[in-house]
LOMARBA-164705 format. One record per atom (N, C-alpha, C): residue in one letter; atom name; x, y, z. Coordinates in Angstrom, 1 decimal, always signed. Example, Ala and Ser with C-alpha at 12.3 -4.5 7.8 and 13.67 -1.06 7.14 Angstrom:
% LOMARBA-164705
+------+------+--------+--------+--------+
: type : atom :     xx :     yy :     zz :
+------+------+--------+--------+--------+
:    a :    N :  +13.2 :   -5.7 :   +7.8 :
:    a :   CA :  +12.3 :   -4.5 :   +7.8 :
:    a :    C :  +13.2 :   -3.3 :   +7.8 :
:    s :    N :  +12.8 :   -2.2 :   +7.1 :
:    s :   CA :  +13.7 :   -1.1 :   +7.1 :
:    s :    C :  +12.9 :   +0.0 :   +7.9 :
+------+------+--------+--------+--------+
This chain:
% LOMARBA-164705
+------+------+--------+--------+--------+
: type : atom :     xx :     yy :     zz :
+------+------+--------+--------+--------+
:    m :    N :  +34.0 :  -41.9 :  -57.2 :
:    m :   CA :  +32.9 :  -41.6 :  -56.6 :
:    m :    C :  +32.4 :  -40.3 :  -57.7 :
:    a :    N :  +32.7 :  -40.3 :  -58.6 :
:    a :   CA :  +32.2 :  -39.5 :  -59.7 :
:    a :    C :  +30.9 :  -39.1 :  -59.6 :
:    g :    N :  +30.3 :  -37.7 :  -59.5 :
:    g :   CA :  +29.3 :  -37.1 :  -59.4 :
:    g :    C :  +28.6 :  -37.2 :  -58.1 :
:    k :    N :  +29.3 :  -37.6 :  -56.7 :
:    k :   CA :  +28.9 :  -37.7 :  -55.5 :
:    k :    C :  +29.1 :  -36.3 :  -55.1 :
:    g :    N :  +30.2 :  -35.5 :  -55.5 :
:    g :   CA :  +30.6 :  -34.3 :  -54.8 :
:    g :    C :  +31.2 :  -34.6 :  -53.3 :
:    n :    N :  +31.4 :  -33.4 :  -52.8 :
:    n :   CA :  +32.3 :  -33.7 :  -51.3 :
:    n :    C :  +31.3 :  -33.4 :  -50.1 :
:    g :    N :  +30.1 :  -33.8 :  -50.2 :
:    g :   CA :  +29.3 :  -33.3 :  -48.9 :
:    g :    C :  +28.7 :  -32.1 :  -48.6 :
:    r :    N :  +29.5 :  -31.3 :  -49.0 :
:    r :   CA :  +29.4 :  -29.9 :  -48.7 :
:    r :    C :  +28.4 :  -29.0 :  -49.3 :
:    a :    N :  +27.9 :  -29.3 :  -50.3 :
:    a :   CA :  +26.7 :  -28.9 :  -51.1 :
:    a :    C :  +25.6 :  -28.4 :  -50.3 :
:    r :    N :  +25.0 :  -27.7 :  -50.4 :
:    r :   CA :  +23.4 :  -27.7 :  -49.7 :
:    r :    C :  +22.4 :  -27.8 :  -50.9 :
:    q :    N :  +21.4 :  -28.3 :  -50.4 :
:    q :   CA :  +20.2 :  -28.7 :  -51.6 :
:    q :    C :  +19.5 :  -27.2 :  -51.6 :
:    g :    N :  +19.3 :  -26.8 :  -53.2 :
:    g :   CA :  +18.6 :  -25.6 :  -53.2 :
:    g :    C :  +19.5 :  -24.5 :  -53.2 :
:    s :    N :  +20.8 :  -24.8 :  -53.0 :
:    s :   CA :  +21.6 :  -23.3 :  -53.1 :
:    s :    C :  +21.8 :  -22.7 :  -54.4 :
:    g :    N :  +21.3 :  -23.0 :  -55.4 :
:    g :   CA :  +21.1 :  -22.2 :  -56.9 :
:    g :    C :  +22.5 :  -22.3 :  -57.7 :
:    g :    N :  +23.6 :  -22.4 :  -56.7 :
:    g :   CA :  +24.8 :  -22.6 :  -57.6 :
:    g :    C :  +25.6 :  -21.3 :  -57.1 :
:    g :    N :  +24.9 :  -20.3 :  -56.8 :
:    g :   CA :  +25.5 :  -18.7 :  -56.7 :
:    g :    C :  +26.6 :  -18.8 :  -55.8 :
:    i :    N :  +27.4 :  -17.7 :  -55.7 :
:    i :   CA :  +28.6 :  -17.1 :  -54.8 :
:    i :    C :  +28.3 :  -16.4 :  -53.7 :
:    a :    N :  +26.5 :  -16.3 :  -53.6 :
:    a :   CA :  +26.4 :  -15.5 :  -52.3 :
:    a :    C :  +26.6 :  -16.4 :  -51.1 :
:    p :    N :  +27.0 :  -15.6 :  -50.0 :
:    p :   CA :  +27.0 :  -16.6 :  -48.7 :
:    p :    C :  +25.7 :  -16.8 :  -48.2 :
:    s :    N :  +26.1 :  -18.2 :  -47.3 :
:    s :   CA :  +24.9 :  -19.0 :  -47.2 :
:    s :    C :  +24.3 :  -18.7 :  -45.7 :
:    s :    N :  +25.3 :  -17.8 :  -45.0 :
:    s :   CA :  +24.9 :  -17.5 :  -43.7 :
:    s :    C :  +24.2 :  -16.2 :  -43.6 :
:    t :    N :  +23.4 :  -15.7 :  -42.6 :
:    t :   CA :  +22.5 :  -14.6 :  -42.6 :
:    t :    C :  +23.5 :  -13.2 :  -42.4 :
:    p :    N :  +23.4 :  -12.0 :  -42.6 :
:    p :   CA :  +24.0 :  -11.3 :  -42.4 :
:    p :    C :  +24.0 :  -11.1 :  -40.7 :
:    s :    N :  +25.5 :  -10.3 :  -40.4 :
:    s :   CA :  +25.9 :   -9.8 :  -38.8 :
:    s :    C :  +24.9 :   -9.2 :  -38.5 :
:    r :    N :  +24.2 :   -9.2 :  -37.4 :
:    r :   CA :  +23.5 :   -8.5 :  -36.4 :
:    r :    C :  +24.1 :   -7.8 :  -35.5 :
:    g :    N :  +23.7 :   -6.6 :  -35.2 :
:    g :   CA :  +24.3 :   -5.9 :  -33.8 :
:    g :    C :  +23.8 :   -6.3 :  -32.8 :
:    p :    N :  +24.2 :   -5.9 :  -31.6 :
:    p :   CA :  +23.3 :   -6.1 :  -30.4 :
:    p :    C :  +22.0 :   -6.1 :  -30.4 :
:    a :    N :  +21.5 :   -7.1 :  -29.9 :
:    a :   CA :  +20.1 :   -7.1 :  -29.4 :
:    a :    C :  +19.3 :   -7.6 :  -31.0 :
:    g :    N :  +19.9 :   -8.1 :  -31.7 :
:    g :   CA :  +19.7 :   -8.6 :  -33.2 :
:    g :    C :  +19.2 :   -7.5 :  -34.3 :
:    k :    N :  +19.4 :   -6.3 :  -33.8 :
:    k :   CA :  +18.9 :   -5.2 :  -35.0 :
:    k :    C :  +20.4 :   -4.7 :  -35.7 :
:    r :    N :  +19.9 :   -4.3 :  -36.7 :
:    r :   CA :  +20.9 :   -3.9 :  -37.8 :
:    r :    C :  +21.4 :   -2.4 :  -37.5 :
:    g :    N :  +22.3 :   -2.2 :  -37.1 :
:    g :   CA :  +22.8 :   -0.7 :  -36.8 :
:    g :    C :  +23.4 :   -0.3 :  -37.9 :
:    p :    N :  +23.9 :   +1.3 :  -37.9 :
:    p :   CA :  +24.4 :   +1.9 :  -38.6 :
:    p :    C :  +25.7 :   +1.5 :  -39.2 :
:    q :    N :  +26.6 :   +0.9 :  -38.3 :
:    q :   CA :  +27.7 :   -0.2 :  -38.4 :
:    q :    C :  +27.5 :   -1.1 :  -39.6 :
:    a :    N :  +26.3 :   -1.8 :  -39.1 :
:    a :   CA :  +26.1 :   -3.0 :  -40.2 :
:    a :    C :  +25.5 :   -3.0 :  -41.5 :
:    q :    N :  +25.2 :   -1.5 :  -41.7 :
:    q :   CA :  +24.8 :   -1.5 :  -43.3 :
:    q :    C :  +25.9 :   -1.2 :  -44.2 :
:    g :    N :  +25.5 :   -1.6 :  -45.2 :
:    g :   CA :  +26.4 :   -1.6 :  -46.2 :
:    g :    C :  +26.0 :   -0.7 :  -47.3 :
:    i :    N :  +26.3 :   -1.1 :  -48.7 :
:    i :   CA :  +26.1 :   -0.1 :  -49.9 :
:    i :    C :  +24.8 :   -0.9 :  -50.3 :
:    p :    N :  +24.0 :   +0.1 :  -50.7 :
:    p :   CA :  +22.7 :   -0.2 :  -51.3 :
:    p :    C :  +23.1 :   -1.2 :  -52.7 :
:    p :    N :  +22.2 :   -2.3 :  -53.0 :
:    p :   CA :  +22.7 :   -2.7 :  -54.2 :
:    p :    C :  +22.4 :   -1.8 :  -55.4 :
:    a :    N :  +21.6 :   -0.9 :  -55.5 :
:    a :   CA :  +21.2 :   +0.0 :  -56.8 :
:    a :    C :  +22.7 :   +0.8 :  -56.8 :
:    v :    N :  +23.1 :   +1.3 :  -55.9 :
:    v :   CA :  +24.4 :   +2.0 :  -55.6 :
:    v :    C :  +25.7 :   +1.3 :  -56.2 :
:    a :    N :  +25.7 :   +0.1 :  -55.6 :
:    a :   CA :  +26.9 :   -0.7 :  -56.0 :
:    a :    C :  +27.1 :   -0.9 :  -57.2 :
:    n :    N :  +26.0 :   -1.2 :  -57.9 :
:    n :   CA :  +25.6 :   -1.3 :  -59.3 :
:    n :    C :  +26.1 :   -0.1 :  -60.1 :
:    r :    N :  +25.4 :   +0.9 :  -59.8 :
:    r :   CA :  +26.0 :   +2.3 :  -60.4 :
:    r :    C :  +27.3 :   +2.5 :  -60.3 :
:    m :    N :  +28.2 :   +2.3 :  -59.2 :
:    m :   CA :  +29.2 :   +2.2 :  -59.0 :
:    m :    C :  +30.3 :   +1.5 :  -59.8 :
:    a :    N :  +30.0 :   +0.1 :  -59.8 :
:    a :   CA :  +30.2 :   -0.8 :  -60.9 :
:    a :    C :  +30.6 :   -0.3 :  -62.4 :
:    r :    N :  +29.4 :   +0.0 :  -62.6 :
:    r :   CA :  +29.2 :   +0.3 :  -64.0 :
:    r :    C :  +30.1 :   +1.7 :  -64.3 :
:    r :    N :  +30.2 :   +2.9 :  -63.2 :
:    r :   CA :  +31.0 :   +4.1 :  -63.6 :
:    r :    C :  +32.2 :   +3.4 :  -63.5 :
:    v :    N :  +32.9 :   +2.6 :  -62.7 :
:    v :   CA :  +34.0 :   +2.2 :  -62.4 :
:    v :    C :  +34.4 :   +1.5 :  -63.8 :
:    g :    N :  +33.6 :   +0.3 :  -64.2 :
:    g :   CA :  +34.2 :   -0.3 :  -65.5 :
:    g :    C :  +34.2 :   +0.5 :  -66.8 :
:    l :    N :  +33.3 :   +1.5 :  -67.0 :
:    l :   CA :  +33.7 :   +2.3 :  -68.0 :
:    l :    C :  +34.7 :   +3.4 :  -67.7 :
:    a :    N :  +35.1 :   +4.0 :  -66.8 :
:    a :   CA :  +35.9 :   +4.9 :  -66.2 :
:    a :    C :  +37.4 :   +4.4 :  -66.3 :
:    t :    N :  +37.2 :   +2.9 :  -66.0 :
:    t :   CA :  +38.5 :   +2.2 :  -65.9 :
:    t :    C :  +39.2 :   +1.4 :  -66.8 :
:    g :    N :  +38.0 :   +0.9 :  -67.4 :
:    g :   CA :  +38.2 :   -0.4 :  -68.9 :
:    g :    C :  +38.5 :   +0.7 :  -69.8 :
:    i :    N :  +37.9 :   +1.6 :  -70.3 :
:    i :   CA :  +38.1 :   +2.5 :  -71.4 :
:    i :    C :  +39.8 :   +2.8 :  -71.6 :
:    p :    N :  +40.2 :   +3.7 :  -70.2 :
:    p :   CA :  +41.8 :   +4.0 :  -70.8 :
:    p :    C :  +42.9 :   +2.6 :  -70.8 :
:    t :    N :  +42.1 :   +1.7 :  -69.7 :
:    t :   CA :  +43.2 :   +0.5 :  -69.7 :
:    t :    C :  +43.4 :   +0.0 :  -71.0 :
:    v :    N :  +42.1 :   +0.1 :  -71.9 :
:    v :   CA :  +41.9 :   -0.8 :  -73.0 :
:    v :    C :  +43.1 :   +0.2 :  -74.1 :
:    l :    N :  +42.9 :   +1.2 :  -73.8 :
:    l :   CA :  +43.7 :   +2.1 :  -74.8 :
:    l :    C :  +45.1 :   +2.1 :  -74.5 :
:    g :    N :  +45.5 :   +1.7 :  -73.2 :
:    g :   CA :  +46.7 :   +1.6 :  -72.7 :
:    g :    C :  +47.4 :   +0.8 :  -73.5 :
:    m :    N :  +46.6 :   -0.6 :  -73.6 :
:    m :   CA :  +47.2 :   -1.8 :  -74.0 :
:    m :    C :  +46.9 :   -1.7 :  -75.5 :
:    a :    N :  +46.3 :   -0.9 :  -76.1 :
:    a :   CA :  +46.1 :   -0.7 :  -77.6 :
:    a :    C :  +47.4 :   -0.2 :  -78.0 :
:    t :    N :  +47.6 :   +0.8 :  -77.0 :
:    t :   CA :  +49.0 :   +1.6 :  -77.5 :
:    t :    C :  +50.3 :   +0.9 :  -78.0 :
:    f :    N :  +50.4 :   -0.4 :  -77.4 :
:    f :   CA :  +51.7 :   -0.9 :  -77.5 :
:    f :    C :  +51.7 :   -1.8 :  -78.8 :
:    i :    N :  +49.9 :   -2.2 :  -79.0 :
:    i :   CA :  +49.8 :   -2.5 :  -80.4 :
:    i :    C :  +50.2 :   -1.9 :  -81.3 :
:    v :    N :  +49.4 :   -0.8 :  -81.4 :
:    v :   CA :  +49.3 :   +0.0 :  -82.4 :
:    v :    C :  +50.7 :   +0.7 :  -82.8 :
:    s :    N :  +51.5 :   +0.7 :  -81.6 :
:    s :   CA :  +52.8 :   +1.4 :  -81.7 :
:    s :    C :  +53.7 :   +0.4 :  -82.5 :
:    y :    N :  +53.6 :   -1.0 :  -82.0 :
:    y :   CA :  +54.2 :   -2.1 :  -82.9 :
:    y :    C :  +54.0 :   -2.0 :  -84.4 :
:    v :    N :  +52.7 :   -2.1 :  -84.9 :
:    v :   CA :  +52.3 :   -2.2 :  -85.8 :
:    v :    C :  +52.8 :   -0.9 :  -86.8 :
:    v :    N :  +52.6 :   +0.2 :  -86.3 :
:    v :   CA :  +53.2 :   +1.4 :  -87.2 :
:    v :    C :  +54.5 :   +1.1 :  -87.2 :
:    v :    N :  +55.6 :   +0.8 :  -86.4 :
:    v :   CA :  +57.2 :   +0.8 :  -86.5 :
:    v :    C :  +57.2 :   -0.2 :  -87.5 :
:    s :    N :  +56.6 :   -1.5 :  -87.3 :
:    s :   CA :  +57.0 :   -2.6 :  -88.3 :
:    s :    C :  +56.6 :   -2.7 :  -89.6 :
:    r :    N :  +55.7 :   -1.9 :  -89.7 :
:    r :   CA :  +55.3 :   -1.6 :  -91.2 :
:    r :    C :  +56.0 :   -0.3 :  -91.9 :
:    g :    N :  +56.8 :   +0.3 :  -91.1 :
:    g :   CA :  +57.8 :   +1.2 :  -91.4 :
:    g :    C :  +56.9 :   +2.7 :  -91.7 :
:    l :    N :  +56.0 :   +2.7 :  -91.3 :
:    l :   CA :  +55.1 :   +4.2 :  -91.4 :
:    l :    C :  +55.3 :   +5.4 :  -90.8 :
:    l :    N :  +55.9 :   +5.1 :  -89.1 :
:    l :   CA :  +56.5 :   +6.1 :  -88.7 :
:    l :    C :  +57.6 :   +5.4 :  -87.6 :
:    d :    N :  +58.5 :   +6.4 :  -87.4 :
:    d :   CA :  +59.8 :   +6.0 :  -86.5 :
:    d :    C :  +59.2 :   +6.4 :  -84.8 :
:    i :    N :  +58.6 :   +5.8 :  -84.4 :
:    i :   CA :  +58.3 :   +6.0 :  -83.0 :
:    i :    C :  +59.2 :   +5.5 :  -82.0 :
:    p :    N :  +59.8 :   +6.3 :  -81.1 :
:    p :   CA :  +60.6 :   +6.4 :  -80.0 :
:    p :    C :  +60.3 :   +5.2 :  -78.9 :
:    p :    N :  +60.7 :   +4.3 :  -78.2 :
:    p :   CA :  +60.2 :   +3.5 :  -77.7 :
:    p :    C :  +59.7 :   +4.3 :  -76.1 :
:    v :    N :  +60.3 :   +5.1 :  -75.8 :
:    v :   CA :  +59.9 :   +6.0 :  -74.6 :
:    v :    C :  +58.4 :   +6.8 :  -75.0 :
:    a :    N :  +58.3 :   +7.0 :  -76.2 :
:    a :   CA :  +56.8 :   +7.7 :  -76.5 :
:    a :    C :  +55.6 :   +6.6 :  -76.3 :
:    t :    N :  +56.0 :   +5.7 :  -76.6 :
:    t :   CA :  +55.0 :   +4.6 :  -76.5 :
:    t :    C :  +55.0 :   +4.1 :  -75.0 :
:    l :    N :  +55.9 :   +4.2 :  -74.3 :
:    l :   CA :  +55.7 :   +3.9 :  -72.9 :
:    l :    C :  +55.1 :   +5.1 :  -72.0 :
:    l :    N :  +55.2 :   +6.2 :  -72.3 :
:    l :   CA :  +54.7 :   +7.5 :  -71.7 :
:    l :    C :  +53.3 :   +7.3 :  -72.1 :
:    t :    N :  +52.7 :   +7.3 :  -73.2 :
:    t :   CA :  +51.7 :   +7.1 :  -73.8 :
:    t :    C :  +50.8 :   +6.0 :  -73.0 :
:    s :    N :  +51.2 :   +4.9 :  -72.9 :
:    s :   CA :  +50.4 :   +4.1 :  -72.5 :
:    s :    C :  +50.5 :   +4.1 :  -70.9 :
:    g :    N :  +51.7 :   +4.7 :  -70.1 :
:    g :   CA :  +51.4 :   +5.2 :  -68.8 :
:    g :    C :  +50.3 :   +5.9 :  -68.6 :
:    a :    N :  +50.5 :   +7.1 :  -69.7 :
:    a :   CA :  +49.4 :   +8.0 :  -69.1 :
:    a :    C :  +48.1 :   +7.6 :  -69.2 :
:    f :    N :  +47.8 :   +6.7 :  -70.2 :
:    f :   CA :  +46.2 :   +5.9 :  -70.4 :
:    f :    C :  +46.1 :   +5.0 :  -68.9 :
:    f :    N :  +47.4 :   +4.3 :  -68.5 :
:    f :   CA :  +46.9 :   +3.5 :  -67.1 :
:    f :    C :  +46.4 :   +4.5 :  -66.0 :
:    l :    N :  +47.3 :   +5.6 :  -66.0 :
:    l :   CA :  +47.2 :   +6.6 :  -64.9 :
:    l :    C :  +45.7 :   +7.2 :  -65.0 :
:    l :    N :  +45.2 :   +7.3 :  -66.2 :
:    l :   CA :  +43.8 :   +7.9 :  -66.5 :
:    l :    C :  +42.9 :   +6.7 :  -66.1 :
:    g :    N :  +43.3 :   +5.6 :  -66.1 :
:    g :   CA :  +42.4 :   +4.4 :  -65.4 :
:    g :    C :  +42.3 :   +4.7 :  -64.1 :
:    l :    N :  +43.2 :   +4.7 :  -63.6 :
:    l :   CA :  +43.3 :   +4.6 :  -62.0 :
:    l :    C :  +42.7 :   +5.8 :  -61.6 :
:    v :    N :  +42.6 :   +7.2 :  -62.2 :
:    v :   CA :  +41.9 :   +8.2 :  -61.6 :
:    v :    C :  +40.6 :   +7.8 :  -61.9 :
:    g :    N :  +40.1 :   +7.0 :  -63.0 :
:    g :   CA :  +38.8 :   +6.7 :  -63.4 :
:    g :    C :  +38.2 :   +5.7 :  -62.3 :
:    l :    N :  +39.2 :   +5.1 :  -61.7 :
:    l :   CA :  +38.5 :   +4.1 :  -60.4 :
:    l :    C :  +38.0 :   +5.1 :  -59.3 :
:    s :    N :  +39.0 :   +6.0 :  -59.0 :
:    s :   CA :  +38.1 :   +6.8 :  -57.7 :
:    s :    C :  +36.9 :   +7.9 :  -58.4 :
:    y :    N :  +37.0 :   +8.2 :  -59.4 :
:    y :   CA :  +36.0 :   +8.9 :  -60.2 :
:    y :    C :  +34.5 :   +8.1 :  -60.3 :
:    g :    N :  +34.8 :   +7.0 :  -60.6 :
:    g :   CA :  +33.7 :   +6.0 :  -60.7 :
:    g :    C :  +33.0 :   +5.3 :  -59.4 :
:    v :    N :  +33.8 :   +5.7 :  -58.2 :
:    v :   CA :  +33.0 :   +5.3 :  -56.9 :
:    v :    C :  +32.8 :   +6.5 :  -56.5 :
:    l :    N :  +33.1 :   +7.9 :  -56.6 :
:    l :   CA :  +33.0 :   +9.2 :  -55.9 :
:    l :    C :  +31.6 :   +9.9 :  -56.8 :
:    s :    N :  +31.4 :   +9.5 :  -58.2 :
:    s :   CA :  +30.6 :  +10.1 :  -58.8 :
:    s :    C :  +29.0 :   +9.3 :  -59.0 :
:    a :    N :  +29.0 :   +8.1 :  -58.4 :
:    a :   CA :  +27.7 :   +7.4 :  -58.1 :
:    a :    C :  +26.7 :   +8.3 :  -57.3 :
:    s :    N :  +25.5 :   +8.2 :  -57.4 :
:    s :   CA :  +24.7 :   +8.6 :  -56.7 :
:    s :    C :  +24.2 :   +7.9 :  -55.6 :
:    w :    N :  +24.1 :   +8.3 :  -54.4 :
:    w :   CA :  +23.4 :   +7.3 :  -53.2 :
:    w :    C :  +21.8 :   +7.8 :  -53.2 :
:    e :    N :  +21.3 :   +8.4 :  -54.0 :
:    e :   CA :  +19.6 :   +8.7 :  -53.9 :
:    e :    C :  +19.3 :   +7.6 :  -54.7 :
:    d :    N :  +18.1 :   +7.7 :  -54.4 :
:    d :   CA :  +17.0 :   +6.6 :  -55.5 :
:    d :    C :  +17.0 :   +7.0 :  -56.8 :
:    q :    N :  +17.0 :   +8.2 :  -57.4 :
:    q :   CA :  +17.5 :   +8.3 :  -58.8 :
:    q :    C :  +18.7 :   +8.0 :  -59.1 :
:    p :    N :  +19.2 :   +7.9 :  -60.5 :
:    p :   CA :  +20.8 :   +7.2 :  -60.9 :
:    p :    C :  +21.3 :   +8.5 :  -60.8 :
:    g :    N :  +20.6 :  +10.0 :  -61.0 :
:    g :   CA :  +21.8 :  +10.9 :  -61.3 :
:    g :    C :  +21.7 :  +11.3 :  -62.5 :
:    t :    N :  +22.7 :  +12.1 :  -63.0 :
:    t :   CA :  +23.0 :  +12.5 :  -64.4 :
:    t :    C :  +24.3 :  +11.4 :  -64.9 :
:    l :    N :  +24.2 :  +11.6 :  -66.4 :
:    l :   CA :  +25.1 :  +10.4 :  -67.0 :
:    l :    C :  +26.6 :  +10.3 :  -66.5 :
:    l :    N :  +27.2 :  +11.6 :  -66.4 :
:    l :   CA :  +28.5 :  +11.5 :  -65.7 :
:    l :    C :  +28.7 :  +11.7 :  -64.5 :
:    g :    N :  +27.7 :  +12.2 :  -63.5 :
:    g :   CA :  +27.5 :  +12.4 :  -62.4 :
:    g :    C :  +28.9 :  +13.3 :  -61.5 :
:    f :    N :  +29.0 :  +14.3 :  -62.4 :
:    f :   CA :  +30.0 :  +15.4 :  -61.8 :
:    f :    C :  +29.1 :  +16.1 :  -60.5 :
:    e :    N :  +28.0 :  +16.3 :  -60.4 :
:    e :   CA :  +27.4 :  +16.9 :  -59.4 :
:    e :    C :  +27.6 :  +16.0 :  -58.0 :
:    q :    N :  +27.8 :  +14.9 :  -58.1 :
:    q :   CA :  +27.7 :  +13.8 :  -57.3 :
:    q :    C :  +29.0 :  +13.9 :  -56.4 :
:    v :    N :  +30.3 :  +14.2 :  -57.0 :
:    v :   CA :  +31.4 :  +14.1 :  -56.6 :
:    v :    C :  +31.7 :  +14.9 :  -55.6 :
:    g :    N :  +31.2 :  +16.2 :  -55.5 :
:    g :   CA :  +31.3 :  +17.2 :  -54.3 :
:    g :    C :  +30.8 :  +16.6 :  -53.3 :
:    v :    N :  +29.4 :  +16.0 :  -53.5 :
:    v :   CA :  +28.7 :  +15.4 :  -52.2 :
:    v :    C :  +29.3 :  +14.2 :  -51.5 :
:    n :    N :  +29.8 :  +13.5 :  -52.3 :
:    n :   CA :  +30.3 :  +12.1 :  -52.0 :
:    n :    C :  +31.7 :  +12.4 :  -51.3 :
:    i :    N :  +32.6 :  +13.6 :  -51.8 :
:    i :   CA :  +34.0 :  +13.6 :  -50.9 :
:    i :    C :  +33.2 :  +14.3 :  -49.2 :
:    g :    N :  +32.2 :  +15.0 :  -49.7 :
:    g :   CA :  +32.1 :  +15.6 :  -48.2 :
:    g :    C :  +31.3 :  +14.5 :  -47.2 :
:    r :    N :  +30.9 :  +13.3 :  -47.7 :
:    r :   CA :  +30.3 :  +12.1 :  -47.0 :
:    r :    C :  +31.7 :  +11.4 :  -46.6 :
:    l :    N :  +32.4 :  +11.3 :  -47.5 :
:    l :   CA :  +33.8 :  +10.8 :  -47.1 :
:    l :    C :  +34.8 :  +11.2 :  -45.9 :
:    r :    N :  +34.7 :  +12.5 :  -46.1 :
:    r :   CA :  +35.3 :  +13.5 :  -45.1 :
:    r :    C :  +34.4 :  +13.5 :  -43.8 :
:    g :    N :  +33.2 :  +13.4 :  -43.9 :
:    g :   CA :  +32.4 :  +13.2 :  -42.6 :
:    g :    C :  +32.7 :  +11.9 :  -41.8 :
:    s :    N :  +32.9 :  +10.7 :  -42.6 :
:    s :   CA :  +33.2 :   +9.4 :  -42.0 :
:    s :    C :  +34.2 :   +9.4 :  -41.6 :
:    l :    N :  +35.1 :  +10.1 :  -41.6 :
:    l :   CA :  +36.7 :   +9.7 :  -41.5 :
:    l :    C :  +36.5 :  +11.0 :  -40.1 :
:    k :    N :  +35.8 :  +11.6 :  -39.6 :
:    k :   CA :  +35.5 :  +12.4 :  -38.6 :
:    k :    C :  +35.1 :  +11.6 :  -37.4 :
:    r :    N :  +35.8 :  +11.2 :  -36.4 :
:    r :   CA :  +35.6 :  +10.3 :  -35.5 :
:    r :    C :  +35.2 :  +11.3 :  -34.2 :
:    p :    N :  +34.3 :  +10.7 :  -33.2 :
:    p :   CA :  +34.0 :  +11.7 :  -32.1 :
:    p :    C :  +34.6 :  +11.2 :  -31.0 :
:    p :    N :  +35.0 :  +12.3 :  -29.9 :
:    p :   CA :  +36.3 :  +11.8 :  -29.0 :
:    p :    C :  +35.9 :  +10.7 :  -28.2 :
:    a :    N :  +36.7 :   +9.7 :  -28.0 :
:    a :   CA :  +36.4 :   +8.7 :  -27.2 :
:    a :    C :  +36.3 :   +9.0 :  -25.8 :
:    a :    N :  +35.4 :   +8.4 :  -25.3 :
:    a :   CA :  +34.6 :   +8.2 :  -24.1 :
:    a :    C :  +35.6 :   +7.6 :  -23.0 :
:    s :    N :  +35.9 :   +8.3 :  -21.9 :
:    s :   CA :  +37.0 :   +7.9 :  -21.1 :
:    s :    C :  +36.2 :   +7.1 :  -19.8 :
+------+------+--------+--------+--------+
């Protein structure tokens, strides 16, 4: 049955990966503050910043092995393996820090903010702390 499919595809779905169901709604069918997500513009800003702040150090961490191999195999320098390991580890750690920085430096305002977003880090850490404070439970 080539070309028939499995019967699950919907007509006009566009072939995307977006969910076909409607977003969940709170009581009385209204979106509450719990149902809100990250606005698409903010999510795109975060993704760009995370991609750059994590991708560049990660590529450099992998390139450390290649450059070290080429330098040692051609006899240009005698690099101890521990130096290669520490250098690449430092780049991977920097990529891990870049992951947090990419998320915390994105502006939640309509305007995208500055290029590096240093001014947003403090604001977003304050928002994060505020979201962790829970009101006392009603008994």
